[in-house]
C-alpha positions in Angstrom: 78.4 47.3 -41.4 75.8 47.6 -38.2 72.4 46.6 -39.3 68.8 47.8 -38.2 66.5 45.3 -37.5 62.9 46.0 -36.5 60.5 43.9 -34.6 56.9 45.2 -35.8 54.8 46.0 -33.0 51.4 45.1 -33.7 49.9 44.7 -30.4 50.3 41.0 -30.3 52.5 38.8 -28.0 56.2 37.6 -27.7 58.0 40.5 -29.0 60.1 41.4 -26.0 61.2 37.5 -26.0 62.5 38.1 -29.4 64.3 41.0 -28.9 65.9 39.6 -25.9 67.1 36.9 -27.8 68.5 39.3 -30.6 70.1 41.4 -28.0 71.9 38.4 -26.9 73.6 38.4 -30.5 74.6 41.9 -30.0 72.2 43.1 -32.8 70.7 46.5 -33.1 67.0 45.8 -32.4 64.2 48.3 -32.0 60.4 47.6 -31.5 58.3 50.0 -33.6 55.3 50.2 -35.7 56.2 53.7 -37.1 56.3 54.0 -40.8 59.7 55.4 -41.4 61.5 52.9 -38.9 60.0 50.1 -40.8 60.8 51.4 -44.3 64.6 52.2 -43.4 65.2 48.8 -41.8 67.8 46.6 -42.8 65.8 43.5 -42.1 62.1 42.7 -40.4 60.8 40.3 -38.2 56.8 39.8 -37.9 56.7 37.8 -34.5 53.3 37.4 -32.5 51.2 35.1 -30.2 47.4 35.1 -30.3 44.6 35.0 -33.0 44.8 35.6 -36.6 41.7 37.9 -37.1 43.0 39.9 -34.2 46.5 40.1 -35.5 44.9 41.7 -38.9 42.4 43.6 -37.5 45.4 45.6 -35.3 47.5 45.6 -38.5 44.5 47.6 -40.2 43.8 49.7 -37.0 47.8 50.8 -37.0 47.4 51.6 -40.7 50.5 49.2 -41.3 49.4 47.3 -44.0 50.2 49.5 -46.7 53.8 50.0 -44.9 54.3 46.6 -44.7 53.4 45.7 -48.1 55.9 48.4 -49.5 58.6 47.5 -47.3 58.2 43.6 -48.1 56.7 43.4 -51.8 58.5 46.2 -53.0 61.6 47.3 -51.2 62.4 43.7 -50.8 63.5 44.4 -47.1 64.3 40.6 -45.8 61.5 39.8 -43.4 60.8 36.8 -40.9 57.5 35.8 -39.6 57.6 33.7 -36.5 54.4 31.6 -35.2 51.4 34.1 -35.4 53.6 36.3 -37.6 54.2 33.7 -40.3 50.4 32.7 -40.1 49.4 36.2 -41.3 51.8 36.4 -44.4 49.1 33.6 -46.0 45.7 34.1 -47.5 43.5 33.2 -44.9 42.9 31.2 -41.6 40.3 28.9 -40.3 40.9 31.5 -37.1 39.0 34.4 -37.5 37.3 35.7 -41.0 39.6 38.1 -41.8 41.9 38.2 -45.0 45.6 37.8 -44.3 48.4 39.8 -46.0 48.3 37.4 -49.0 52.0 37.5 -49.6 52.1 33.7 -49.6 49.9 31.3 -51.4 48.9 29.4 -48.6 46.0 28.9 -46.0 46.1 28.4 -42.2 44.0 25.2 -41.1 43.2 23.9 -37.6 44.7 20.6 -36.9 42.9 17.7 -37.5 44.2 14.8 -35.6 42.5 11.4 -35.0 44.3 10.3 -31.6 43.7 13.0 -29.3 44.9 11.3 -26.5 48.6 11.0 -28.1 48.5 14.1 -30.4 47.2 17.0 -28.0 46.0 20.3 -29.5 47.5 22.8 -29.2 50.6 20.9 -30.3 52.9 22.0 -27.6 56.5 21.3 -27.1 59.6 20.3 -28.9 59.5 18.5 -32.2 61.8 17.8 -35.2 62.1 19.8 -38.4 63.0 18.2 -41.9 64.8 20.3 -44.1 63.0 20.6 -47.5 65.4 22.2 -49.5 68.4 24.3 -49.0 68.3 27.6 -47.6 70.6 30.2 -46.2 68.4 30.5 -43.4 68.9 26.9 -42.2 72.9 27.0 -42.8 74.7 24.6 -40.5 71.3 23.6 -38.7 71.1 19.8 -39.1 68.3 18.0 -40.2 65.8 16.8 -37.5 67.0 19.3 -35.4 64.3 20.2 -32.9 62.5 23.3 -32.3 59.7 24.6 -29.6 56.1 24.8 -31.0 53.0 26.2 -29.4 50.1 26.5 -32.2 46.6 24.9 -32.9 46.6 25.9 -36.6 49.1 25.1 -39.1 50.3 26.0 -42.6 48.7 24.3 -45.8 50.9 25.5 -48.7 49.0 25.7 -52.0 52.8 26.1 -53.7 54.8 23.3 -52.5 57.9 24.9 -53.8 57.8 27.5 -51.2 58.4 24.8 -48.4 61.3 25.0 -46.2 60.8 22.6 -43.5 58.3 20.0 -42.3 57.3 18.4 -39.5 55.2 15.4 -38.3 52.5 15.4 -35.8 50.3 12.8 -36.4 50.8 13.7 -40.2 53.2 16.0 -42.2 52.5 19.8 -42.2 54.6 22.7 -43.7 56.5 24.1 -40.6 58.5 27.1 -42.6 58.5 28.5 -45.9 60.6 30.6 -48.1 59.7 33.2 -51.1 62.0 35.4 -52.4 62.9 37.9 -49.2 60.0 36.6 -47.3 60.7 33.8 -44.5 58.2 32.2 -42.2 58.7 29.7 -39.4 55.7 28.0 -37.3 57.7 27.2 -34.5 59.8 29.7 -31.9 63.2 30.0 -32.5 63.5 32.5 -29.8 62.3 29.7 -27.3 64.4 26.9 -28.9 68.0 27.5 -27.3 71.3 27.2 -29.7 69.8 26.0 -32.8 67.0 28.8 -32.4 69.9 31.0 -31.9 71.6 30.1 -35.1 68.6 30.5 -37.1 68.2 34.2 -36.1 72.0 34.6 -36.7 71.6 33.0 -40.2 68.5 35.6 -41.0 70.4 38.5 -39.7 73.5 37.3 -42.0 71.2 37.4 -44.9 72.5 39.5 -47.9 
């Protein structure tokens, strides 16, 4: 059965690169901010690059928060957040003074590295992920696979049982989480070649 995948359009960057990658997988994908499209989706993807506060402001202006809460929390539509899209699923961020969606008991904090010559911020480039637990999202993705990162802020989970991946950048931080139908990754699968394509394929194939 064909699936309908909706990429949430909340006027932040990186939507088209995610769509292009999914198009390569032969997936029926649309970019939309329409309530009826979101609520009728089989899967949702919340990507994004940019400022946390601006992202939350855009969601409010577009009247998307109530729609997303209905789709994700009530209807339990499988949802994948990527980079900023993952960060706004949390309670709050050091970047901006607006509350997040609050789907995940976590905060987003700025990198606090000591060796600023070796560990530049933003954290940009390829880095390894370590699988913290088994997940269908990570099916056939080997431990210590490399994904592409671009971010100055990272996840701080209050409930460690939600942690899916860890990554080290001077210190260990959570780079992915899973909670029921909600998945979030800090890295960019759409920029991570074959392994990123596999992760997106795993998400599409979730029951």
